[in-house]
Every structure is written in C-alpha cells, then in structure tokens.
C-alpha positions in Angstrom: -8.6 -31.5 -15.0 -5.6 -31.1 -12.7 -3.9 -34.1 -14.4 -4.4 -32.5 -17.8 -2.9 -29.2 -16.5 0.1 -31.1 -15.0 0.7 -32.9 -18.3 0.5 -29.6 -20.2 3.1 -28.0 -17.9 5.4 -31.0 -18.2 5.4 -30.6 -22.0 6.4 -27.0 -21.9 10.1 -26.2 -22.8 12.3 -25.2 -19.8 12.6 -21.5 -19.2 15.4 -19.7 -21.0 18.5 -19.3 -18.9 19.5 -15.9 -17.8 23.1 -14.9 -18.5 25.3 -14.3 -15.4 25.8 -10.6 -14.6 29.0 -9.1 -16.0 31.4 -7.6 -13.5 32.7 -4.2 -14.7 35.8 -2.4 -13.6 35.0 1.1 -12.2 36.4 2.9 -15.3 34.3 0.8 -17.6 31.2 1.4 -15.5 31.8 5.1 -15.6 32.3 5.0 -19.4 29.0 3.1 -19.8 26.9 5.0 -17.3 25.8 8.0 -19.4 25.0 5.8 -22.4 23.1 3.2 -20.5 20.9 5.6 -18.4 17.3 5.6 -19.7 16.8 9.3 -18.8 19.9 10.3 -20.8 18.9 8.2 -23.8 15.5 9.8 -23.8 17.0 13.3 -23.6 19.3 12.5 -26.5 16.3 11.4 -28.5 14.5 14.6 -27.7 17.5 16.6 -28.8 17.7 14.7 -32.1 14.0 15.4 -32.7 14.7 19.1 -32.1 17.5 19.0 -34.6 15.0 17.6 -37.1 12.6 20.5 -36.3 15.5 23.0 -37.0 16.1 21.3 -40.4 12.4 21.6 -41.2 12.3 25.2 -40.2 15.1 26.0 -42.6 13.6 24.1 -45.5 11.5 25.9 -48.1 7.8 25.3 -48.0 6.2 22.8 -50.3 4.5 24.2 -53.5 0.8 24.3 -53.8 -1.0 22.6 -56.8 -4.5 23.6 -57.8 -6.3 21.8 -60.6 -9.7 22.8 -62.0 -11.9 21.4 -64.8 -14.5 23.3 -66.8 -17.4 22.4 -69.1 -18.2 19.2 -67.3 -21.4 17.8 -68.7 -21.5 20.3 -71.5 -18.3 19.4 -73.4 -19.9 19.0 -76.8 -21.8 22.3 -76.6 -18.8 24.4 -75.5 -15.9 22.8 -77.2 -17.4 20.6 -79.9 -15.7 17.5 -78.5 -17.1 14.6 -76.4 -15.7 13.1 -73.2 -12.4 13.9 -71.7 -11.2 15.6 -74.9 -13.9 18.3 -74.4 -13.0 19.3 -70.8 -11.2 22.6 -70.4 -9.2 23.4 -67.3 -6.1 24.7 -65.7 -3.4 23.5 -63.3 -1.7 26.2 -61.2 1.5 25.6 -59.3 2.4 28.2 -56.7 5.4 28.5 -54.4 4.8 30.2 -51.0 7.6 32.7 -50.3 8.1 33.7 -46.7 9.0 37.3 -46.4 10.2 39.3 -43.4 11.3 37.7 -40.2 9.2 34.5 -40.5 12.1 32.3 -41.7 14.6 33.8 -39.3 12.3 33.6 -36.3 11.3 29.9 -37.0 14.9 29.0 -37.4 16.0 30.8 -34.3 13.2 29.2 -32.2 14.0 25.7 -33.5 17.8 26.3 -33.0 17.2 27.4 -29.4 15.0 24.4 -28.6 17.7 22.1 -30.1 20.4 23.8 -28.0 18.4 23.6 -24.9 17.5 19.9 -25.3 21.2 19.1 -26.1 22.3 20.9 -22.9 19.6 18.9 -21.0 20.9 15.7 -22.5 24.4 16.5 -21.4 23.2 17.3 -17.9 21.3 14.0 -17.8 24.4 12.2 -18.9 26.5 13.9 -16.2 23.8 13.0 -13.6 24.0 9.4 -14.6 27.8 9.6 -14.3 27.5 11.2 -10.9 25.1 8.4 -9.7 27.6 5.8 -11.0 30.4 7.5 -9.1 28.3 7.5 -6.0 27.4 3.8 -6.3 31.0 2.9 -6.8 32.1 5.0 -3.8 29.4 3.3 -1.7 30.5 -0.1 -2.8 34.2 0.7 -2.0 33.1 2.1 1.4 31.1 -1.0 2.1 33.9 -3.3 1.0 36.3 -1.4 3.4 33.9 -2.0 6.3 33.6 -5.7 5.4 37.4 -6.0 5.2 37.7 -4.4 8.6 35.1 -6.7 10.0 37.0 -9.8 8.7 40.2 -8.5 10.2 38.6 -7.9 13.5 37.1 -11.4 13.5 40.5 -12.9 12.8 42.1 -10.8 15.5 39.5 -11.9 18.1 40.0 -15.5 17.0 43.8 -15.2 17.5 43.2 -13.6 21.0 40.8 -16.4 22.0 43.4 -19.0 20.9 46.2 -17.2 22.8 44.0 -16.9 26.0 43.1 -20.6 25.6 46.8 -21.5 25.4 47.5 -19.4 28.5 44.7 -21.0 30.4 45.9 -24.4 29.4 49.4 -23.5 30.7 47.8 -22.3 33.9 48.7 -18.6 33.3 45.2 -17.2 32.8 41.8 -18.1 34.2 39.7 -20.2 31.8 36.9 -17.7 32.0 38.9 -15.1 29.9 39.4 -17.7 27.1 35.7 -18.6 27.1 34.7 -14.9 27.0 37.1 -14.3 24.1 35.6 -17.2 22.2 32.1 -15.9 22.8 33.1 -12.4 21.5 34.8 -13.8 18.5 
C-alpha cells in the first residue's frame, strides 16, 4: 500500500512555480493601492449596482398582456366551426402609467443610493491609499533603523581595530581591545 502511494506520488507532475514578487516603487504602489484593495473593489461594484437600479427606476414599466379564449369545448354550437377556428377570444395589451410622485420618488431614492455608494467607494479607495502610505512610511522607518545599525556596527569594528593596534603598540591595555571586539 505504501509502495503504491509512493509510486503514485512520484508520477505526479511537479508543482507549478510561483513567480517572484515584483518590487514596486513607492509612487507605483500608491497608484495601484486603491485599485488593488478588495474592499475598494467591492465598494465600486456596489456603486455600479446602484447605478443600474437608478437606470431601472427611470425606465418605463413593462406592458401587461392578457389573453383569453372563449367557447372552449362548444366551438361548433356557438360559432359553427370546429377546432381552433371556432375559438373566440381576446388579447389585451395595457401599459401601466405611473402618476404623481412615484417616478420621481423612485428615481430620487435610487440616485441617492448610487451617490452614497460612490462616496463610500471613494472613501474605501482613500483608506487603501492611506494604508499604503503608512506601510511605505513604516518600511522607510525600518530601513533607516537598519542603516543606522549597520553604520554603528562598522564604527564599533573600526574602534575595535584601532584599540587592537594601540594595544599591539603598547599604548593601550589589551582588555579594552577585547571589550571593543565583544561589543562589536
């Protein structure tokens, strides 16, 4: 059983390779942040849906069609004709007309919803931009600390080397050079 599983695993294709992450300049990251944020994309989709509701509120209503058939089963007695030719009936097409403030109110409500959702989408985009700025600032801050740490380590190394040379020349006790090496 274990041998069969091992053979099955060996016959599987290797996993797909993952592309290396792309390094972005700060300006490019800030341009992409509002578009890439999931929350902002969802908010833009909600705003687009509200725009569709506004369009539907403005559109005229669909007409109604009513069809009726009479004399079913008694065509010959009533009309003197058999089958479909003996059926009498009517088809009525009506168009609902909205009177009063119904159209205006529905349009106003849908427009307000659309405007509200578009404003929220802009806020979510700006929030994503603000988060990107904060992440870039934190990265710059951390890079500055790292650079200062490297400079401090180099300075301590130079101090340890200088003290070691002084100790070798007999001008400084050897303990100072050893202590400088330990600190570096």
